[in-house]
Structures are given as structure tokens and as C-alpha cells.
C-alpha positions in Angstrom: 0.0 0.0 0.0 1.5 3.3 -1.0 1.6 6.6 0.9 -1.5 8.0 -1.0 -3.6 4.9 -0.2 -2.6 5.0 3.5 -3.5 8.7 3.7 -6.8 8.1 2.0 -7.6 5.2 4.3 -6.7 7.3 7.4 -8.9 10.2 6.1 -11.8 7.8 5.5 -11.5 6.4 9.0 -11.4 9.9 10.5 -14.6 10.7 8.6 -16.2 7.4 9.7 -17.9 9.1 12.6 -14.9 8.7 14.9 -15.3 4.9 14.5 -13.3 2.9 17.1 -11.4 -0.3 16.4 -13.0 -3.2 18.3 -11.1 -6.5 19.1 -12.5 -9.3 16.9 -13.4 -11.4 19.9 -15.6 -8.6 21.3 -18.2 -9.2 18.6 -21.0 -11.7 19.4 -21.2 -12.9 15.8 -18.0 -12.9 13.8 -18.4 -11.4 10.3 -17.3 -13.5 7.3 -13.5 -14.0 6.7 -11.8 -11.6 4.3 -11.5 -12.6 0.7 -10.8 -9.1 -0.8 -9.7 -5.7 0.4 -12.2 -3.1 1.4 -14.7 -1.9 4.0 -17.7 -4.1 4.7 -20.8 -3.9 6.9 -21.2 -6.3 9.8 -24.2 -8.5 8.7 -25.4 -8.8 12.3 -25.0 -5.3 13.6 -25.5 -2.1 11.5 -23.5 0.0 14.0 -20.4 -2.1 13.2 -18.2 -2.6 10.1 -14.9 -4.2 9.2 -12.0 -3.5 6.9 -10.0 -6.2 5.1 -6.4 -5.4 4.3 -4.1 -7.5 2.1 -0.6 -7.8 3.7 1.4 -9.5 1.1 -1.2 -12.1 0.2 -2.6 -12.6 3.8 -5.8 -10.8 4.6 -6.3 -9.2 8.0 -9.7 -8.0 9.3 -10.0 -4.9 11.5 -13.4 -4.5 13.2 -14.8 -1.1 14.0 -17.8 0.3 16.0 -19.5 3.4 14.8 -19.9 6.3 17.2 -22.9 6.4 19.6 -26.2 6.7 17.7 -24.7 6.1 14.2 -24.9 3.3 11.7 -22.5 2.1 9.0 -23.7 3.2 5.5 -22.2 0.7 3.1 -22.5 2.9 0.0 -20.8 5.9 1.6 -18.5 3.7 3.6 -18.9 5.8 6.7 -21.0 6.0 9.8 -24.1 8.2 9.5 -27.2 9.1 11.6 -30.1 6.6 11.2 -32.2 9.1 9.1 -29.3 9.2 6.6 -29.5 5.4 5.9 -31.0 4.2 2.6 -34.5 2.8 2.8 -34.7 -0.9 3.4 
């Protein structure tokens, strides 16, 4: 990952509603294993999401919790207020 990608990832995380990393074992239901890089919603909890990073062919998952009162918006890849979520 080059410097530009790292800076963009850091900015995205900063804009993600001050999302906080959460240890993987803290989650009641573990999201699917990573098979590609990117940000993904936790299928069991809309206030959580995870990021998959490819470190030389080995994927590592980082779990995040949105800030209080916010939910992860998969299209915007950030945490938003409930009224900003797309209709179900």
C-alpha cells in the first residue's frame, strides 16, 4: 500500500464518525472471513463494520464500532445518523 492509499484510508477512518477499532473477539457474531480488500458492513450489527487489508497475500480483518447513535452506511463507507440510511 503506497503513501497515498494510506493517507486516503486514514482520512476515511477519520470521517467514519470517529469509529473505534474493536477487538475481533468482542463481537458476538463474527463477520465473514476476508477474501478481498475493502470496507464491509457487519451483517449482524448495523453499527459495526470491518476493513479487510491484504498484507502480502494474507488478509487481516479490522473490526470497527460506529460512534454512539450512528450506523454504517455501506455505499458511503462511513457512519451516519439513522435518518441518513438508505430505505430498506
